[in-house]
N, C-alpha and C positions, 0 to 999 in steps of 0.2 A: 487571364489564365484559361486555357481550353477546358471544356467541360469534363473530359476524361481525367485530367490531372486534378481538377477540383474535387471530383468524386473520390479519387484515391486519397487526397489529403484529408477530406472530411471523414472518410472511413477510418483512416489511421487515428485521427483526432477522437473519433467516437470510441474506438477500441481502447485507446489510451485512457479516456475518461472513465470507461467502464472499469478498467483495472485500478486506476488511482482511487476512485470512489468506492470500489468494491461493490458495484451495482450489477446484479444478475442481468442477463441479456434481455429478458422480457420487460423487466422494470426499466432498463435503459431505453428501450424502444418507446415506452410511455413518457419517460423523462425528456427525451429529445423533442417529442411532440409538444410537451408542456412548455419547454424553453422557447420554442418558436412562437407558441401562442402568446406567451408573455411579451416577447419581442414585438409582436404585432398588436399587443394590447387586447387580445381576445380573452374571453372567459373560458371556463373549463366545462361548460354544460353541453359538450358535444362529444361524440365518440372519437377518442384519440388513439384507438388501437389500429395499428397498421396491418390490415388484413393480408397484405401481400407478403408478410414475413418480417420478423423483428429486425433483421439485419439488412433489409433491402433499402436502397436509396429511395427517398420519396421527394415530392415536389417542395415541401418546406425546406428540406436540407439542401436544396439547390441554392438557397439564399445564404449559404455558409459564409461566403466572402463578405456579404453585406453585414451579417451578424458580427464577424470578426472586426469589421471597420467601425461599427456603430454601437455595439453593446458596451455600455459603460458600467463597470462594477467596482469602480474605484472608490465610490462613496458608501459609507455605512448606511444601511437602510434603503439601498437602491431598490428599484421595482422588482428585480429578480430575487433579491434577498427576501423581500417581503412576501412574495407569492410562491416561492419554492421551499420545499422542506430542506433541512440541513444537508441530507445526503444528495438531494437534487442540486443544491447550490454548489456542493463540492464537485459534482459531475460537471456543472457548467464551467467552473473555474478551470478545471483540468482540460476541458474541451477547448476553451478559448486560448489558454496558454500554449497548448501544444500546436494548435493551428496557427496562431500568430507567429510563434517562433519559427516554424518550418516555412511559412509563407515568406517571411523575411529572408530565409536562407535559400529560397528557390528563385529569387529574382535573377534576371540575366547578369546584372552587375555582380551579384554575389557569386554566381556560378563561375564567373571568369576569374575570380580571385582564388589564389592558392593560399589557404590559411597555413601559416608556418608554425603557429603556436597558440594553443589555448590551455592555460594552466588549469588543472582539475579544480583548484580552489577558487578559480574565477567563474566557474560554471554556475548557472542559476540553480541547477539541481543540487549542487553541493551546499549552496546557501540555504535552500529549503530543508535539506537534510539537517543542517546545524540548527535551524529554527524549530524543527518539529521532533527531533530525536534528542532527548536529554542525555547528557554525559556521553559515554562510549567513545572517549577520546582516542583510544588505541584503534578502534574500528575505523574511525574517521581518518586517522593518519594512514592506515593501511589502504583505504579506498583511494586516497590521493596518490599514494605510492603506486598502486596498480594502474591508475589512470596515466601516470607518468611513464610507467614501464611500457604500456601498449602504445602510447604516443611516440616514445623513443624508438621502438621497433618500426613503427610506420614511417618515421622520418628517415631511418636508415634505408628503408625500401625506396623512398622518394629519391634518394641519392644513389640508388643502385649498389648499395653496400651489401655484401653477403650477410644475411640475417637469418639465424635459425628461428623457426616458428615458435612463438610464445602462445601456447594454447589458452583460450578464453574459457576455461572450465574451472569454476571456483566452488568452494564449500563455505557456507556461512553457518558457523557453529556457535551455540551458546545456550544458556538456560532459557526456559519458556518466558515469554513476555518481554524480551529484550530488543524488539523491533528488527528482527532478522529479515523478514520478508519486506517490510517497509524500506529498510536500508538497501535491500537488493534492487528494489524498484528505482530508488534514487540513483544508485550506481549505474543502472542501465541508462537512465536519462543523462547522467554525466558522460557516458561513453558516446551517446548519440550527439550530444553537444560538441564533443571533441572530434566528431566525424570519424570515429573508430569502428563504426558498424555500417554495413551496407544499407540498413533500413531500421525502422523503429517499431515493427510489429512485435507485440509482446504476448506471451502465453504464460499464465500462472496456473499450475496444476498441482494437486497433491498426488502422492503415490497411488492411492486407490483410484483416482480419476484417470490413471493411465490404462486401466483395465477396461476392455470392451464387454459387451453383453454376452457374446458367445465365444467359445474356444476357436482360435484361428483368426479372430478379428482384431485382437489386441495389438499384434505387431504392426498392422496397417494403421491403427489409431495412433500409436506412438510415432510412426514414420510421418504421418500427416502433421502432427504437432510440430515436428522439427522442420518439415518441408515448408510450412506456411508461416513460420515465425522467425524473426531475427534474434529474439531474446526469449529464452526458455527458463523459467524459474520453477524448480521442482521442490515442493515443500513436503517434508515427512516422507521421503522416498522409502524409508525403512518400514513403512506400513505395508510394503509389498512382501515382506518376509515374515514367515511364521516362526517365531523363536521357541515355540513349544516343541521340545524334542520328541514328544509323543505323536505329533502331527507334522506332516510334510507341508511345505509351501505349495499352494494350489497351482494348477496349470496356468491360470490366467496370470498370476504373478510371475511365474517362471518365464512365460512368454514375454511379459513386459520387461523384465530384467535383461533378457537376452537381446531384445531389440534396442533397449536403452544403451547397452554397451556398443552396439553397432552404430547408433546415431551419434553418440558422443565421440566415437573414434572418427567418424566421417565429417563431423561439423565442428570439431573443437577449434579450428582455425578461423572459420568464417561466421560463427554465431557465438553469442554470449550465453553460456549455460551455467546456471547457479543451482547447487543443491543446498537447501536450507533445512536445519533441524536441530533437535536437542543434542547437546554435547559440550565438550570443553570442561570447564571447572565446575562440574556438578557431580552429584552422587553417582557412583558407578552403575547402579541399577537403572538410572535414568539416562545414561550416556548411549542413547540409541544410535547416533550417527557413527560413533566409534565401532560399535558392533556391526552395523550395516556395512561400513567400508572394509572392516576386517574380513567379513564373509563374502565380499564382492570385489576382489582385487582387480577385476576388469574395469570397474568404474573408478575405484580408488587410485589406480595407477595413472588415470587420465586427468585427475584433479591437479591443476598447476599450483594454485595458491589457496590457502585457508584463511578466512577472516574470522577472528575470534570476537565474541561478544561477552561482556562481563555482567555479573549480577549487579543490580542497583543497590546503592547504600540507602540508609534511612533518609538522609537529607535529599538525595536525588529523588526518592519517592515523593517527598513533599513537593519538589519542583514539578514532577509529573502530575500529581494531583491538582496542583494549582493551574497548570496549563490546561488540563482537561476541564476543570471548572470554568476557566476563562473562555475556552472555546465554546462551552455550552451557555455562555453569557450569565454565569452565576457570580455574585460577589461573595467573598468569604468574610465572615465577621472577624474583627480584630481578635487576635489570640488563637486563631485556628491552628497555627503551627504547634502550639503547646499541647493541643488536644491530640493531634495526629502523630507527633514525633514518637512518643512512647509506644504507640501501637505498631508503627513501622519498624522501630528498633527491635521489637519482639518478633515481628514477622520475618525479617531478613535472616534470622538465625534458623528458621524452620527449613528442613531439607525439601519440603514441597512448596516453598515460596514461589509465587507466580510473577514476581517483578511487576512490570507495568500493568499487567492484567488485574492485579489486586487493587491498584489505584482506581481503575475503571469500575471494578465491582463495588468498591467502597463508595464511589460517587453515586452509583445507581442506588445503593442502599440509602444514602443521604437524601437523594431525590424522593425516594419512597417515603421516608420519614417526613420530609417537608410537605409532600403532597397530602398525606393524611392530616397533618396539622392544618394545612390550608383549607381543606374541606370542612373540618370542625369549626375553623374560624369563620368561614363563609356562612355557616348555619346560625351562628350566634351574634353576628354583628349587624349594625344598621349604619346608614350613611346619610349625611345631610344633603348630598347632591351626587349626580352622576360623575362629575369630575373628581369629587373626593373618593368615590368608590374606585374609579379607575386608578387613581394615584396610590391608594392603599393596596389594591390588588397587584399592581406592577411591583411595588416594593416587596410584598410577600412572595411573589413569584420569582424574584431575582436574588434573594439572599439565602445563603446556607449558614445557619447560626452554629455556634460552638455546641449548643445543646443538641442540635440536629446531628452534628458529626459524632458526638459522644454516643447518641442513641444508635447511629448507623454502625459504629464499631461494635456495640453490643450485639446487634443483629448479625453482623458479619461473623463474629465469633461463634454464635449459636449455630449458624448454618455451615460452618467450615468442617 
């Protein structure tokens, strides 16, 4: 592969990994240096900041194809997993997966083939969605249906059949903590795999991030986001609007909304645009997306499909908690479900229930309880050997007991 194409592929892989792992740009620049240092078996006692700019291609990243070919992360406890943090390792997995997939699809043999059909359910992105997002069966069915709709339209065009444009402007609406933005990312990856987009560059912004520092610069900032990306996910767009009747929406927000209408109109056919936010089957006062769309008909009229997300049940919350604990390599003591189920049955009835976020918060409380107990235990115990010490420490560091969980519930309730 020529160097220019390699740089473009590496940069797209880098940007995708930033988005998937939710790594800020400056941290991503350090992470990528660390990844190549691990690959070359170097230490980290050297300056790894890229002085020429966090997004600039550097010499290490010219070894991208070599890394794709040789980096083995298939085994648990591989050298990357041992030497990278959890977030850095997630960055690496996304970096490799995107690069390997697109490298495979850029070979001359692949380019000559005309793909006639890729089922949305057969995409790797859909499989990852099902693995990582608990429940939400209606949402998953809708995403597969949308993938089929856009592919159907594309096939009609391939056969030169008259086809009215089906705009790629969607609204992902549901209660907080129901994986709306995560699912938006997976759907974008599904569309890329189905070759329904011209590229894979992704931008994730919140409503407030659309605003520039000075009046008059906001419209250009919004325009550049749309100009430079194939997928635009806008979270909490309603944050642009001041719903306090005593105060007007500021000039920055008005400028952002006006330009947003223009960009959505111009790019609804060639880019994937997703608005995500609170709405649907929730308390009226929290239905921010409904109010936003009601008051901005220029945007609402351009949304083709709405994807609904449901609040989680108590049993689904148990599944989410277990998945989070497993991802953090914690073992749960037998009987943990009986401790957590009554708590989640109580929480799901609250109008301020945070869904998956509450499972994450509870796990953090449980880790805090376990950490405090671990330090007390360390101060009071003695060991017959270093091996015995390491064995006991590993066991204490890896288990969340029912007692820990009960204490975490108590702390959670006190702080809520």
